N, C-alpha and C positions, 0 to 999 in steps of 0.2 A: 330828570335825570333816572329819579326814583321809580317815575309811571317805564321808563322803558327798560331798567333793570327787571321789575317785575316782569312784566311781558315775557326778559326774556327766561327768566326762571319758569315761568310756565309753560314755556315751549320746548323747554329743553326737558319738564318733568314728561310733560306728552308724551313727544321724541323716545324717552325711555322705557313708559310703561308700553308705547307699542313695541318695543322690540321686545320686553320680557314677552308679551303675549304673544309673538313667534315661534318663541322657543317653547312655548310650553305646550304647543299644539301640535302634536307628533300623531296623537290619535286621530286616523285617517273611520268616516265613517264604516265603510269595509272591516273594519279594527275590531268595531260595535258587535257584539250577536243582536240576533232580531229577535233569536229566540234562547230561551232557554230552558232546557226540562228534567225531571228530576226521574230518578228511577227508566229509563229512556231502552225502549226494547224495538229491532225491528230484524224484521225476518224477508230474507231473499230466497225467491223460491224460483224454479223453471217448471212450466207444462204441472203445478202443482206437486210434483217434490222441493221438500227444503231445503236449498244449499247451503247458508248459514245463516247464526242468527248473533245481532248483534245487542249485547247489555252494556249496559255503565249506568253509574248512580249521577251521573251528571251529565248532558250533553249540550252543544251551545250552535244551534244554526247559525249560516253568514249566507245569505240570501244571494247576494251580491258575487260571493265565490262559489256559490253553488256546492259546499262545504258543511260537513257538519264534525264536527271537534268534539271529541270523548273525554275522561281523565279517567283514568283505571279501566279501561274496558277489557269483556270479556268476549269473546266468537268463536262460535258452536261450528265448523264444519262437517258438512253429513255429505256421503256418499251419494251414487245413483238410487239408490236401493232406499232413504232418506234414514241412512244408519249412521249415527256420530262416529267423525274419524276421529276429531283430534277437538282439543282446545287448546286456544291464544287466549296470553293473559300480556297484558304489557301496561306501563305507566299514561301514553297518551296514545290514541286513536283519532283519525282520518279516513272518513267517509265521502269520496267523490260522486255528486248525486247526479251527477252527469255518464260516467265511466263506470260509477257500482263500482269501485274499485276503494280496496280497503289500504292504510296503511297504519302500522302498529311502531311507535318509537317509545324506546328506553325500558332497558329488561325487559326484551321480547321476550318470551318462553312458548313452545307451543311442548306439548305434551301428546301422545297418537293412543289408541283405545290399547294398544299392544305395549305399549312404555315407552318409545321411542322419544325424544326427547331432544328439540333444538332449540339449542339460545342464539341470539343474535342483539345487536341496538336496534336492526331496524329491519321490518319488512312488510310486503307489499303485496296482498289477494289482489294480481291482473284477474279479471272478471272474464273479459274477451278470452282469457287461454285458462283461466279454469287453474292458475297454477301459482305457489307462492315465491317470490322475489327476493333475492335482497344483495347490495354488493358490498357490505358491511364483513366484519371477522365472523364467522361462525360458527358455534360447538354441535355437535350431532352426537347423540349418547346411544348406544343398540348395546342393551346386555352389557359388556364388561370390555365393547370398541368404546372408543372415541377418538372422534375426528374431527380436524378443526380446518380452516380456508377462507380463502374472501369468496365473495360471490356464493352467489344457490340458488337454483330454479329445479321447483319441481310439484309433487301432487300433495296440499297439507293437512293429507290422513302419514306422510312419512314412512310411506313406502317402494315412494322412487325418487328418491331427489340424486340432485348433482351439483358437487360444490370444486367451484371452477377454476382456481388460482391456491396457490400455497398448501397443498394436500398433503396436512402430518394425518397419521393414522395413530391410538395411541390403546394397547391391550392394556387390558388390568386383571391383576391375579385373581383368587379371589379373596383375598382380604381389603380387595377395591386399591391396591399400592399402582405403579404404573410401572408395567412389566417390560417393556418395547418399546422402542418409535421408527416409523417408517416414515419419511419423508419423500413424497413425490413434490419436488420443485419444478421438474422442467415442462409440464404444460398445463393448461387447462384444460378439465374436461376427467375429473377426480372421480369418475359413476360410484355410489354408495347406494345401496336399496337393496330390495330385494328379486 
């Protein structure tokens, strides 16, 4: 009887250990970076003209996902003449190695050379279109004008952008206080830009 009780106890111990291992093995091989790089920098160019430069203190490469993930990325966008048009900073960034699209996540701020500022929680550079896009809430500041809404598409230099839904415009006085508000909730397509 003692031997039978001992065998049953060992079997119960083995079964409970196996269940414990299953619960802890939640990270898959695809979630572990294949490579981690400090002081990362990459340049995207077309016909010898720089389109953008991505810099980050840390970058992790996931070969299975064809994805590069960065902390605190800084992306510099350039025009067709090779002139700097804007700088984007955010908390996290992703670079799709197949499509060459860039995704910025968390406290995204784009500042153009003209001083225009775009803020959002996420923004995507769509390489194929040469445009930035967002589906989140966006805030665009141009001098004393502040425009907000949801959804955006436009050029990364912030010269021609379109806020798509629930567009609201605010005018600031000389002291920076909001003086007036104009709401355009009627339709998508509250186009802003020069």
